[in-house]
C-alpha positions in Angstrom: 27.2 -5.8 -15.2 30.2 -7.0 -12.9 29.1 -11.3 -12.6 31.1 -11.0 -9.6 28.5 -9.2 -7.7 25.4 -11.5 -9.0 27.1 -14.4 -7.8 27.8 -13.2 -4.7 24.0 -13.2 -4.0 22.5 -15.2 -1.1 19.9 -17.3 -2.0 17.9 -17.7 1.7 16.7 -22.2 1.9 14.9 -21.8 5.3 13.8 -18.9 8.0 12.1 -18.7 10.5 13.0 -22.0 12.4 11.8 -21.7 15.7 12.1 -17.4 15.5 8.9 -15.4 15.3 9.2 -14.2 12.1 6.7 -11.7 10.1 3.3 -11.0 10.4 1.9 -14.5 10.4 3.8 -16.4 13.1 1.8 -14.0 15.7 -0.7 -16.6 15.7 -0.1 -19.2 17.5 -1.1 -22.1 19.3 -2.0 -21.0 22.8 -4.1 -23.6 24.5 -5.3 -27.2 23.9 -8.0 -29.7 26.0 -6.5 -32.6 24.8 -8.7 -34.4 27.5 -11.5 -33.7 26.7 -14.3 -31.9 29.3 -16.3 -33.5 32.0 -19.0 -34.0 29.9 -17.4 -36.3 27.5 -13.7 -36.9 27.0 -14.8 -36.9 23.1 -15.3 -32.9 23.6 -11.4 -32.2 22.6 -11.0 -28.1 21.1 -8.2 -25.7 20.9 -7.1 -22.0 21.1 -5.5 -20.0 18.2 -4.3 -16.8 19.2 -3.3 -13.2 17.6 -1.3 -11.2 19.5 -0.6 -8.6 16.5 -1.8 -5.6 15.9 -4.0 -6.5 13.2 -6.1 -9.1 11.9 -5.0 -12.5 10.1 -7.0 -14.5 7.5 -6.4 -17.8 8.1 -8.2 -18.9 4.8 -5.4 -21.9 3.1 -3.7 -22.2 6.7 -3.5 -26.0 8.0 -3.2 -27.1 11.8 -2.6 -31.0 12.0 -1.0 -33.9 14.0 2.2 -36.1 13.0 -0.4 -38.5 12.1 -3.0 -36.4 10.8 -5.2 -37.1 13.7 -6.4 -34.4 14.0 -6.0 -32.6 10.3 -7.9 -29.4 10.0 -8.0 -26.7 7.1 -8.8 -23.2 9.0 -10.1 -20.3 7.0 -11.9 -16.8 8.4 -10.2 -13.7 10.2 -9.0 -14.0 13.9 -8.8 -10.1 14.8 -5.7 -8.8 16.0 -5.8 -10.3 20.1 -8.0 -12.4 19.6 -8.6 -15.8 19.8 -9.7 -18.6 17.3 -11.8 -21.6 18.6 -11.8 -25.4 16.8 -14.7 -27.6 18.6 -13.7 -31.5 17.9 -17.6 -32.9 15.7 -20.0 -30.3 17.1 -20.3 -27.1 18.8 -21.6 -27.6 22.3 -17.8 -29.1 23.2 -17.7 -25.6 24.9 -21.3 -24.5 25.2 -21.8 -20.6 25.7 -18.6 -20.2 23.1 -19.0 -20.4 19.5 -17.0 -22.6 17.8 -14.7 -20.9 14.5 -14.2 -24.1 13.3 -15.9 -27.2 14.0 -13.2 -30.3 12.9 -12.7 -34.7 13.7 -10.0 -36.5 14.8 -9.0 -37.5 18.6 -6.1 -35.8 20.1 -4.5 -38.9 22.2 -4.1 -38.6 25.9 -0.1 -39.7 25.4 0.7 -36.9 23.4 0.8 -35.0 19.8 3.2 -32.9 18.0 1.2 -30.6 16.1 1.6 -28.0 13.4 0.2 -25.1 12.0 1.5 -23.6 8.6 0.1 -20.6 6.8 -1.5 -20.5 3.0 2.4 -21.3 1.5 3.2 -24.3 3.5 4.6 -22.6 5.9 5.7 -23.7 9.5 4.3 -20.9 11.8 3.9 -22.4 15.7 4.9 -25.8 16.2 4.2 -28.0 19.8 6.0 -31.1 20.2 4.6 -33.9 22.3 5.2 -36.7 20.9 6.4 -37.9 24.2 4.0 -36.6 26.4 1.9 -33.6 26.8 3.8 -30.5 28.2 0.7 -29.5 30.9 -2.8 -30.3 31.2 -4.7 -33.1 33.6 -6.8 -35.6 32.9 -8.2 -36.4 36.1 -10.3 -32.8 36.5 -10.0 -32.1 32.6 -7.9 -29.4 33.3 -6.3 -27.5 30.1 -2.6 -27.4 28.9 -1.9 -23.3 28.5 0.2 -21.4 27.5 3.0 -18.4 29.4 3.8 -16.7 26.7 3.1 -16.1 23.0 5.9 -14.4 22.2 8.4 -17.8 23.0 8.4 -20.7 21.1 5.4 -23.3 21.1 8.0 -26.4 21.6 9.4 -25.5 24.5 8.1 -27.1 27.4 8.9 -24.0 29.9 6.8 -22.1 28.0 2.8 -24.3 28.9 2.0 -25.0 32.0 -1.8 -26.0 33.8 -4.5 -23.3 34.2 -4.8 -22.9 38.1 -8.4 -23.1 38.1 -8.5 -19.5 39.7 -9.1 -18.0 36.3 -11.6 -20.3 34.3 -13.7 -19.4 31.1 -16.8 -21.6 29.1 -18.7 -24.3 30.1 -19.3 -28.1 28.9 -22.0 -29.4 27.3 -23.9 -30.2 30.4 -23.0 -26.8 31.1 -20.7 -27.2 34.1 -17.5 -25.2 34.5 -14.5 -25.7 33.1 -10.6 -25.3 34.2 -9.5 -23.7 30.7 -10.2 -20.2 29.3 -11.2 -20.9 26.3 -11.9 -17.4 24.3 -9.9 -15.5 27.1 -6.9 -14.9 28.2 -5.0 -17.7 29.6 -4.9 -18.1 32.9 -1.2 -18.2 33.3 0.2 -16.3 31.0 2.3 -14.1 32.0 1.6 -10.0 32.3 5.0 -8.9 33.0 6.3 -10.7 29.5 4.9 -8.2 26.6 5.8 -8.8 22.7 9.1 -7.7 22.5 10.5 -9.3 18.9 8.9 -9.7 16.2 10.0 -10.1 12.4 12.9 -11.8 13.3 14.5 -12.7 10.4 18.2 -12.8 7.9 17.8 -11.4 4.3 20.4 -10.7 1.9 22.4 -7.9 0.2 25.1 -8.1 -1.9 28.2 -9.5 -0.2 26.5 -9.5 3.5 23.7 -10.8 5.2 21.0 -8.1 6.5 19.6 -9.6 9.9 16.6 -7.4 11.0 13.8 -7.8 14.0 11.2 -5.5 15.5 10.5 -4.2 19.0 7.2 -3.1 19.3 7.3 -3.1 23.2 10.6 -0.9 23.7 10.4 0.3 26.9 12.8 -0.8 29.7 14.9 -2.8 26.8 18.4 -2.1 27.6 20.0 -3.6 24.4 20.5 -6.4 22.2 23.0 -9.4 21.8 23.5 -10.9 18.0 24.7 -14.8 18.1 26.5 -16.3 15.0 26.4 -19.8 14.3 27.4 -22.4 11.3 27.0 -25.4 12.9 23.6 -24.2 15.0 25.8 -25.3 18.0 28.5 -22.7 19.1 27.1 -19.4 18.6 29.8 -16.0 18.7 28.2 -12.9 19.8 28.9 -10.9 17.3 27.4 -7.3 17.8 25.4 -5.5 21.6 23.0 -2.7 20.0 22.2 -0.7 22.3 17.8 -0.2 22.4 16.1 3.0 21.8 13.3 3.7 23.8 11.6 6.4 20.8 13.1 3.0 17.9 11.0 -0.2 17.2 12.9 -1.4 13.8 16.2 -2.5 14.3 19.3 -3.7 11.5 22.1 -5.4 11.3 24.7 -5.9 8.5 26.9 -9.1 8.7 29.7 -9.2 6.2 31.9 -11.6 7.8 30.5 -13.9 5.3 31.7 -16.8 3.0 29.8 -19.0 -0.2 28.6 -22.2 0.6 27.8 -22.3 3.9 24.7 -22.2 7.0 24.4 -19.6 9.2 22.6 -19.7 12.2 21.1 -16.6 14.2 20.3 -15.5 17.8 18.7 -12.7 19.1 19.3 -11.7 23.2 16.8 -8.9 24.3 18.2 -7.4 27.6 15.9 -5.6 29.8 17.0 -2.8 32.0 17.0 -5.2 35.1 19.1 -7.6 33.7 16.9 -10.4 33.0 17.4 -11.7 29.0 15.1 -13.3 26.2 16.8 -15.4 23.0 14.6 -15.2 19.9 15.4 -17.7 16.7 17.5 -19.1 16.0 17.1 -18.1 12.0 19.0 -19.7 9.1 20.5 -19.0 5.7 22.3 -20.4 3.8 24.6 -18.7 1.3 25.5 -20.1 -2.0 27.8 -18.9 -5.0 25.0 -19.3 -7.3 23.0 -16.0 -8.3 19.0 -16.3 -7.7 17.1 -13.0 -8.0 14.8 -12.2 -4.4 12.6 -9.7 -3.0 12.8 -8.1 0.1 10.8 -5.4 2.4 12.7 -3.5 5.5 10.9 -2.2 7.4 7.9 -3.7 7.8 5.4 -2.9 9.4 6.1 0.3 8.2 4.9 4.2 8.5 5.7 6.8 6.6 8.1 4.7 4.1 9.3 1.4 3.5 12.6 0.1 0.9 12.1 -3.0 -1.4 15.4 -4.1 -1.9 15.8 -6.5 -5.0 18.9 -8.6 -6.2 18.1 -9.3 -10.1 19.8 -11.9 -11.4 21.1 -12.3 -14.9 19.5 -15.3 -16.2 16.1 -13.7 -15.0 16.4 -10.5 -16.5 13.9 -9.8 -20.1 12.7 -6.5 -21.0 9.6 -6.4 -19.0 10.9 -7.2 -15.3 8.8 -5.0 -13.2 7.9 -4.5 -9.2 4.5 -5.1 -8.5 3.2 -3.8 -5.2 -1.0 -5.1 -4.6 -3.7 -5.1 -2.2 -4.8 -7.9 0.0 -8.0 -8.3 -2.7 -4.9 -8.6 -5.6 -5.3 -4.8 -7.1 -2.6 -3.7 -8.3 -1.6 -0.4 -6.5 1.9 0.9 -8.0 3.9 -0.4 -10.3 7.9 -0.1 -10.7 9.4 -1.0 -14.3 11.5 2.0 -15.5 14.4 1.7 -12.4 14.8 -1.5 -13.1 17.4 -2.0 -16.4 19.3 -4.9 -15.8 21.0 -7.9 -13.6 21.7 -6.4 -10.3 20.6 -5.1 -7.4 18.0 -2.3 -6.6 17.1 -0.1 -4.2 13.5 1.4 -4.4 10.7 3.7 -1.4 7.7 2.8 -1.2 5.7 5.8 0.4 2.5 4.0 1.6 0.3 5.7 -1.9 -0.7 4.3 -5.2 0.4 5.2 -8.3 -1.9 8.3 -8.4 -0.2 9.6 -4.9 -3.8 9.0 -2.8 -2.3 7.3 0.9 -3.4 4.2 1.0 -5.0 2.4 4.1 -3.5 0.6 7.3 -3.0 -3.4 5.9 -1.3 -5.8 4.3 -0.1 -5.5 0.6 2.4 -7.8 -1.8 5.4 -6.9 -3.1 5.9 -9.5 -6.7 8.8 -9.1 -8.7 7.8 -9.9 -12.7 9.7 -11.1 -15.5 9.3 -13.6 -18.8 8.8 -16.1 -16.5 6.2 -15.1 -14.2 7.2 -14.5 -10.4 10.6 -14.2 -9.1 10.0 -13.3 -5.5 7.6 -11.7 -3.0 7.3 -10.3 -0.3 4.2 -8.8 2.0 4.0 -6.3 3.8 2.3 -4.2 6.6 1.3 -0.6 6.8 0.8 0.8 9.8 -0.8 4.3 11.0 
């Protein structure tokens, strides 16, 4: 085995800093009633929104502020295109809309930093309002609404006040509230569909693969990919034409050196010339070898590819790659094709070991050795 190949393996240290990463990142903090309601200033509430095309299980997820008040462990499922409502103390905060979660802990009127993390403690979304809430009014209890769920949460320009024309819900005294809990935000920009998902950087032998999904390609002209080492000075490294019939894209960056941290931003250009940025995503390249498992494309139909890097230190005769369903049941195992350290490419056709086609949903691929699980990655199958 050529050790130089292994020594060039890429170790991902930080991915999806402020980007719209994989499936989980399609659940966002969407609306905040930090001021309470006219019935009670203590009747605070927070709304999450799943703008993906599949349900997301929130078990093990967490929503909390920097001072841990509130600090909420989530549970249950939020359906595709649906909302998840958190009401403080009891279910009467929004009288006519059942809460998905009751929590305790007050939001400060002077602002809070809120973070949404998944069951691996990965930060999925943030709202950085420690210097003051981006929007919302205490005087008439107007909520703070997100404009575009496909744009990162920390930016103040992605938030505004409920417009008082589109409202939903009533407070504990059965009075209308200037908000839209459990419904589309009044200021959501319908002209801004979710354009980019799964923007990520992943390892390949002697290169970095940058990939993304464009679920709604109509009206998209091209993509500009930018790279930086210091996360300040970005250089345009690729201009990629958009294809109205294509949703999955990737780009191979071979101009890389070990022991550098690279940052990537993606700019989507529409036919009318307007642009929108996504990212950055960050990746650290090191000489030290490490096993990894990457899936592309995901979502997929009918096939997807598993890119495996097996480090020499992880090799054993029991190495295999196994795909599980959401219940933890084994679907398919690859073992014969992994016969030593190095790089492997496996194709999965969305079927189990008997050749039976599997339904749409979330699956997990895991790379095993005698040491246990070396790497894992989620897969989303669509029909």
